[in-house]
N, C-alpha and C positions, 0 to 999 in steps of 0.2 A: 504493499500499499504506500507507494512513493509520495502521494500527496500529503499523507499524514506526516511523514518524516520531514517534509519541506516546511510544514507549519511548525512542528515541534522545534526545528533547528532554526527557525526564524528566516528562512530563505525564500518564502513564498510571498510575493507582493499581495497585499490585501486588496482584493478587487470588489469587495462588498462592504457596505457600511451597516447603518442601523444597529438594532440590538445584537445581532451576530457579531458584527465588527467590534462592538464594545466589550462583549463577553470574551471573545477571542483575544482582544488586545490585553485585557486584564490578566487572563490566564497565561498569556505569553510572557507578560512582565514579571509575574511571580516566578514562572518557570526559570527564566534567565537569571533572576536574583538568586534563586536557590542553588542553581548551578554554580554561579560565581562563588557563593559562600562555601560550597562544597569543594572549591579548588578546581572546578571543571570549566572555569570561564574561557570564553573565546570571543573573537570579534564576530558579531552577527550583522550581517548586511541584508537588507530587504530590497532587491532590485526591482525595477519596474519591468513591465512587459511579461509578467508571469503568464503561463498558459491558462486561457480562460476555462478550459475543461477541467484542469486540475483545481483551479479556484472554485468552480462550481461544485465539484465533488467534496472539497474541503468544507465549504459552506453547508452543504447538505448534512455532513457528519456532525458539525457543530450544532446544527438544528436538532438533530436526534438527541444529542446529550442535553441540550437546553430544554427541550420540551419534556424529555423524560424527567429532568429535574423539577419542573413545575408540576408535572402529574404526581410525582412521588410526594411532593409537599402540599398537594391539594387538600388533604384532610387535616392539615395542621402539623402533622408529624412525619418526618422521614424515618421509617422504621428500619431496623437491621435487615429484615427480610427483603425490603425493597432495595437497600443498598447492595445486598448480596446479589440480587438479580442484575442490577446495573453492572456490578463488578464482573459477574459471569459473562455479561454481554461484551464488556471491554476486553476481558481475557480471551474471548473467543476470536478476536481479530488477530490477524497476522502482523502484529506490531511489536516492537521492542518493549522491555519493562519501562524504560524511560519515557517512551511514547504513551504507554498505559497510564503512567503517572500524570502525564499531561492531560490526557483524556479526563481523568478524575478531577483535575483542576478546572477544566471547562465545565464539568457538571456542577462543581461546588460554586463556581462563579455565577453560573446561571441561576442556580437555587437561591442564591443570596442577592441577586440583582434586582433593581427596581422595575425591570421590564416584566411585563405580564405574559401569561400563556398566550393570550391572543396576539401580542406583539410578535413572538417567535413564530407562531403558526402562520400568521399572514405572510411573513416574509418567506417561510418555507414554501407556502402555496404559490407565491409569485415565482419562485425559482423553479418549481417542478413543472410549470406550465400545465397544470391540471391533468397529469398522467395518473389515471385511475389505479393501475397496478402498483405504482410507486406509493400513492397516498394510502392505499389499503394496506400495504406491506408495513408502512409506518404506523398505522393504527394498531396493527398486530403487535408491534413492539411495545406500545403503550399498554395494551392489555396484559402483556407479560408482566410488566412491573406492577400494574394494578392488582393482579391476581396473586402476587407473591405470598401474601398472608392468607389466601384462601377466601378472602371476602371483598366484594366489590363495594366499597364504601360509597354513600350517596354523593359525597363531594368529588370522589374520583370519577364516578360515572358522569357527573355533571361536567367535569373538566374534559373528559374524553368525548363527550357529546359536543362540547364547544369546538373542539378540534375537528370532529365530523362535520359540523355546520360550516366552518371556515373552508374546510376541504371540499365542501359541496358534494359530500357522499350521501347516498340514500339511507333511509332507515333499514332497508333490506341488507345493504352492504355492512352497515354497522352490526346488525344482529347476527350476520353470518360470521363475522369475526369474533364477536362476543361468545358465540356458541362453542368456540374451541376452548375457552377457559372457564365457562360457567355452564352447568347443566342445563340442557334444553331437550325437551322430549322429542322434538323434530330436528335434531342436530343436523342430520344429513341433508334434510330439505333446506334448512336454514343456510347451510354452507353454500348451497347453489342458488341462494336468493329466492327460494321458492317455499311453498308449504305442502302439506299433505293433500290439500285440495287442488293443487296445480295439476293441469292436464299433462299427459305424456309429452305432447308437443312443446308445452311451455318449459318443461324440465329439460328436454333435449336442447332447446334453443338457448336456455340460460347456461347450460353446461358448456356448450360450444363457444359462447361468448366469453365465459370466465377462463376457459382453457386457453383461448387465444390471448387474452389480456395478461395472464399470469405465466405464460410459457417463458422459461428462462432466457430464451433467445431474444424475446421482446425487450426484456430489461437490459440485457447485454448491449443490444443495439443502441441504447440510450446513453451509453458511456457513463453509467451511474456506479457508485461505490459497491464493493463486493458484498456488503451487508444486505443491499437490496436484492442481489441476485440470490443469496441464501434465502431470504424470506420468501421471494417469489417461487423458488423451487420447492420449498416446503408447502406453500399454499397450492401450488400446481398439483403436487401429490395428493393433498387432502381433497382437492376438487375431484381428482380422478377416483379416489376411494369412496367419496360420497356418492358420485354418480354410479359406481359399480355396485354399492349397497342397495341404492334405490332401483337400479336396473334389475338386480336379482329379485328383489321384493316384488316388483311389478311385472316381471317377465318381459322386459323391453328387449 
């Protein structure tokens, strides 16, 4: 993940401002101070003309950490379970321990920043250019954090719904992702944005649409971070499983 290393080492020109630029700048400042105090100081330069795709990927990742931070704090307290989920997410990335520490700084800066969940979400939405698969994959990560303690607290659900509204996702898309983490009697139907009352043709149509949106090749073609490819791949597999279960039950 070269773009992350470029941020952590201060060699990526910041091509975005707003809440993300502020959080990233604060995290980078603390990161460089700590390295200097640890005797690892070096001359950091931030050249202009940084690659726009790299900057876009970097901004997307900072958005992930920032919104996760606001969701985790939505019920007033960031629990150890929630921190553990975020930490597992960071450790799952192919980045060095030093870069992982930097990611945690971004999370903490966002958590304590004066910017709101709406501020970060709106900036992320503008950046993604309304790509449904990316937005749904992002909502999936938020549910991972919210479900860490086994309970979806009212304030957490309210916060995730706020993200859903800003992302302009439908209620069916929201319910489909929610069903992965919280019990739903019609889980497989919900995953396909359908219900048990949907016709066979409606189910087939929805399945084909979702399978196309979440096919990993679709995400790869957008030049987005590896995290989104992983989320899309898992979602694609679940869509396949849900359709297979319904197909067997209905004899399609």
